[in-house]
C-alpha positions in Angstrom: 147.3 106.9 7.4 149.5 109.6 8.8 149.3 111.6 5.9 145.2 111.4 6.1 145.4 112.3 9.5 147.7 114.9 8.7 145.0 116.6 6.1 142.3 116.1 7.9 143.6 117.8 11.0 145.0 120.6 8.6 141.2 121.2 7.3 139.5 121.2 10.8 142.1 123.8 11.9 141.1 126.1 8.5 137.8 125.4 9.1 137.8 126.8 12.6 139.7 129.8 12.1 136.8 130.4 9.1 134.2 129.5 12.2 136.0 132.3 14.5 136.8 135.0 11.8 133.4 134.9 11.1 132.2 135.3 14.6 135.1 137.7 15.5 134.0 140.1 12.3 130.1 140.3 13.8 131.8 141.7 17.1 129.8 138.6 18.9 132.9 136.7 20.2 134.0 136.4 23.8 137.3 134.8 23.6 137.5 131.8 25.6 138.1 127.7 25.8 134.3 127.0 25.8 134.0 129.0 22.6 137.0 127.3 21.1 135.7 123.9 21.9 132.3 124.3 20.6 134.0 126.0 17.4 136.1 123.5 17.1 133.6 120.3 16.9 131.4 122.6 15.0 134.6 122.5 12.4 135.1 119.3 13.0 131.5 118.3 12.0 131.9 120.0 8.7 134.8 118.9 7.9 133.3 115.3 8.1 130.0 116.0 6.5 132.5 117.4 3.5 134.5 114.3 3.4 130.8 112.1 3.3 129.3 114.4 0.2 132.7 114.2 -1.4 133.0 110.4 -1.0 129.1 110.2 -1.9 129.7 112.0 -4.9 132.8 110.4 -6.1 130.8 107.0 -5.7 128.3 108.0 -7.5 130.3 110.1 -10.8 128.8 113.2 -9.2 130.2 116.3 -11.4 130.0 119.9 -10.4 131.7 123.4 -10.9 131.1 124.1 -7.1 130.9 122.8 -3.7 127.6 124.0 -3.0 126.5 122.7 -5.9 127.8 119.1 -5.4 125.8 119.1 -1.7 123.1 120.2 -3.2 123.3 117.3 -5.8 124.1 114.8 -3.7 121.3 115.3 -0.9 118.7 115.4 -4.4 120.5 111.5 -4.9 119.9 110.4 -1.3 116.5 111.9 -1.6 115.8 110.2 -5.2 117.2 107.0 -3.6 115.5 106.7 -0.5 112.8 104.5 0.8 109.9 105.7 2.7 107.2 103.9 4.4 104.5 105.2 6.5 103.5 103.5 9.7 101.3 103.9 12.4 103.6 105.1 15.8 102.4 105.5 19.3 102.8 108.6 21.6 105.6 106.8 23.8 107.4 106.1 20.7 107.2 109.3 19.7 108.6 111.0 22.7 111.3 108.5 23.0 112.4 109.3 19.4 112.1 112.7 20.3 114.8 112.3 23.5 117.1 110.7 21.6 117.4 113.5 18.7 
């Protein structure tokens, strides 16, 4: 478990560095703890999403050459398996749903 956590932390740090470098290259960075915290949260979300996509691909035996193609194939797979049902919703219910997001 320690090895997995260590790899996970390294992935987040690598993603954080890539985000920081990209923003810095655009000249839009104002160094500070607030920006670092925001970028770290973004990095963590990206790493988690990548792990979910990789696991879904593994479980569904999806094989591709690059990660962008992997994401597209996994999303296509999920959409093809989704069950969509239409139903009538009241205005108040829609407002509540909008406030949750």
